[in-house]
Structures are given as C-alpha cells and as structure tokens.
N, C-alpha and C positions, 0 to 999 in steps of 0.2 A: 750310474743311472743306465739303463737298458737301451739300446741305439734304437735306430730306426731299421736297422740291416737284420738285427734280432728279432724284433717283432714282425719283419715281413717274411723272415727264414719262418718262425713259429708259425703265423697264419698260415703260410704255403702248407704244412704237414698237416691241414684237415683233407690235403687231398691226397687220393694213393699214388697218382703221378710224383707228388714230392716227395713223398715217404718212401717210395722205392728210389729215386734220385739221389735222396740223402742216405738213406741208410737209418732214416729217426724216423720216431712215432711219439706222441702228445698223450699223457696221462694227467687225468686231473682231479683232485680230492687226495687228501691226507691218507685215507685208508686203502685205496687202490695204488697210490704214490710208495708206500710205506711196504705195501705185500711184495712188489716189484723190485724192489729193494732188496728187499728178504729173501726173494728166489733168484737174487745173484745178476740180476738185469745189470746192464753197466748205463747209468745218465750222463748224458752230455750236459745238460744245464736245468738245476731245477729254481725257479721262480717263486718266491714269497711274499705277501702283503704284510707281513708281522712277526715277529720274530718268534712268536707263541708258535708259529706252524712248521717250524723248524722240523727237519726230519737228519740233522746233524749230518750233512753231504758237504764236503767242503768245497765243492764248489756252489753255494745256494746264493741269491741276490735277493734284495728285498728290492721291490718294485711298488711304484702306488696302486692301488686299485683301479685307475684309471688304466694305466699301463697294462694291468694283467689282462682287465678284458679287452684291452684289443688285441690280445696273444689268445683269448679266448675262444673255445667253440660253444661255452653255455652259455645263455641268459642270465642266470646269476650265477657269476665264478665263486669259487669254494676257498678262493684266496690262497691256494699251491697250486703250480704247472709245474709238469717235468717233463723233458724231452729224454727221450732213453736213445739209446742206438737200438736196431734191430737185432734180435739175436740168432747168429749163424744158424744154419738149417742141419738138424739132426737124423740120425738112422733112424727109421721107425723100427720098433722093438714088437717082434709076433708073439711073443712071449705070453700076451693076453685078449683078451676083447680089444678091436680097435672100430671107432665109428668112421664112419665114411659119409661125406656130404656131396651128392652132385647138385650143382648148380643152388646152392641156396644162397637167395640174394636179400633176406633182409637181414639187417643189423641186428633186428633185437632176437631173431631167431635163432643167428649165429651167436650173440651174445650169452643168451638162455642156456643153449646145448654145451656150450664151453663149461658152464656153470653145471649142469645136469652130469659132465664126464667127472669133472671134479670131486660130484658128491657120491658116483658110484664107482669111483676109482679106475676109469678108463683114461690113461696115461697119453694116449696117441690118438687126435684128431685128425683124417688126413681128408683134404677139400679139394676139389676139382678147381682148375686157374680159373673157372669162373663165377665162383663162390664169394660172399662179401670177403673182403680183406678184414682180416681178425684184430689189424691195429686200426682201423675205423673207429673215430671214437665215440659212436654210440655205441659200436659193439664193444669196447674196452668199458663204458658205464656199464651195461647190461650183465656182466663177468661178474662185475663184481669181485675183482679181483682173482678170480677163480684162472685166469690166461697165467698168472705166475707161477700155474701147477698141472699145466696141460700142455700137451707138445703139439702144436698145428704144423701142420704141413701142406702146401699147396703141389699136386702133382699131377702128372698126366694120367687119368683115372684109369683107361685102358691097359694102359702098360703096367701102375701097379697093380691092376688085379692079375692080370699074366703071369705079373713075378710072384706073388705070394702063396705059400703053402695053406694057408688059411682055408678052411672052409666060408663061402660068401654067402649072407642072408641077405634078401632084400624086402625092405617094408613095399607091400602091394595092397590095393583096395580086398584085389581077388586070389590074395596067397591063401598057405594053410593058417589056420587059427595058431596064434603063440602060445594060447594057453595047452594045446594038444601039439606041438612039435618036439620033438627029440632036437635037442639043440647041444652042440660039441660044448667040448668045455672051455674052449677057445674059439675065435673067430670074428670075418667080418660082417657088420652092420652096415647098409648104406639105406641113407633116407635120400628122397629125392627131392628135387624143388618145389617151390608153395604150390604151382599152380598147375605144371607139369607132369610131376613128380620122375620119377627115376627114369634117364633119357635110353632109348633102344639099344644102343654101344655099349650101354653100362648093362643094361638087363641082360646080355649075350652072356653076362660073365657069372651071373648070378647061379649057383646051385639050387636055393629053396628061397622060394618066397614066402613070405610069412606078413600076417595081418593082426589085427585088432578089431574083432569080432564086435559089431554092432550089435545094441540091446533096445537102445530106443528106435523109435519110428525113422523110417525112410526117408526122413526131409536133410537132414546133413549131411552134402557132399564127403566130407573128411574132415581129418583132424588136422589142427595147427600140427607143422613138422616139429615143433619143439616140444608139442604136448604129447604127439607119439612116439618122440624118442622118451622121454620120461617114463613113457607106460613099457615099452620095451625091456629098456634099460632095468626096469624094474622087475622085471619079470626073467630076463636071462642070470641078473644077480641071484634071485629067488630060485632058481632052477638048481 
C-alpha cells in the first residue's frame, strides 16, 4: 500500500523546487513511461492501477485509482505514473546543429520544440537558466516522449556562446530572410522569449540575424516561437 509520505513526495514533484531538491521528476502515461525506460532513464518508482499497465519494472506498485489521482497532476490520470531520477548533465556535442532557447517560458512551447528537435535530428537543446524546466509535467506531456532522445542542458547563455566555435544565428523579425541566407553546415540557432525575443546580452553574440519573411498582410505581429522553430529547422535541413 502506498504511504502518505510517498504520496506527498510525488505530489511535491509538480514543483520545480522539489524536483531540483530530490533529483526526481514525474512522467505519466504508458507510452511516455515506456519511452523514457527504453532511453535508459533510471526509474525510482512506478505506480499502476492494474496489472495490464505493467511495464515490467521490478519496483512497480499497484495502487487504487483514488491513490493515483492523489499523486497525479492530470485531471484524468492515465493509470500509470512513474518517478524517474533526473539524468546527470552531459557535455554538449558541437558536431551538428544546436538549438538554443533564450528565456522561453511556456511549457507547451518548450515541449513542442523538443519534439521538433527530435524530428529534425537535433541532438542538443541548450536553454538559458530562466527557460521553463524541461521536467515540468506539462512540458513532458507536450514532448510525447521526445525528451528521451533530445539532450537538454541549462547553462549561462553568454558564457556558452562565448565558448562555442560554431557560427551563431538568431531569429529576428528584421533579419535576413532564411530563404536567401547562406547557412553553414552546422551552427547554433537561437530562439527568443515569447514576448520579448532574444535578450540584448545574447544578441551581442550573434553573427547573423535571420528571419521568416511575411507574405500576408502586416497585421500579425510575430509567429509563435515553436512554429518559427519548425520553419527554420525545416529550411536548415533542406539546405
């Protein structure tokens, strides 16, 4: 039987403070849990409401739907909830393109960008320290399991950009059209905050500003950051 302390621990992991304190995060749904297991992430505990949801982990525990609902961050729990150890940080490989996020705050945007990195074969996603936590439950759901295949690092962006040997491109409204840009074979693509774009400090590190030309009437202020990332990555891979 699941204890009150276990429920309290799992519930606390909905908050970044406690994810950082315990080095743990929560994943819900059989597909997401299975993909994280397949990727080699280390489970701490897995809770299921019925044996048919088993993922054959040695430390699974069958709990009642009521108990799972107490632990879950979802309105309608899926019947399986796993607690994983957060993976340790890895070095950032500069042998290909790297996507960098400067203060992206919306969990749905980050989750979608992680999926895009997975789709376009971007292995490393580098985030500023004030970008939303990739282990936020809403981010995890939006990734649809892609977090298992994309390495996300949180760094001091100016320091990272000073140290990289790759050419640095930034997405701006007034940049050179991506369709006419001569892009390097590999580089860094920086996407900015939803409301304010790329910060002034980070902007100073950029070698070339690129943009997505607008063909419609000038009534739309800007594209959603995840949508813009999709268009830019598609063009980078097409070239």
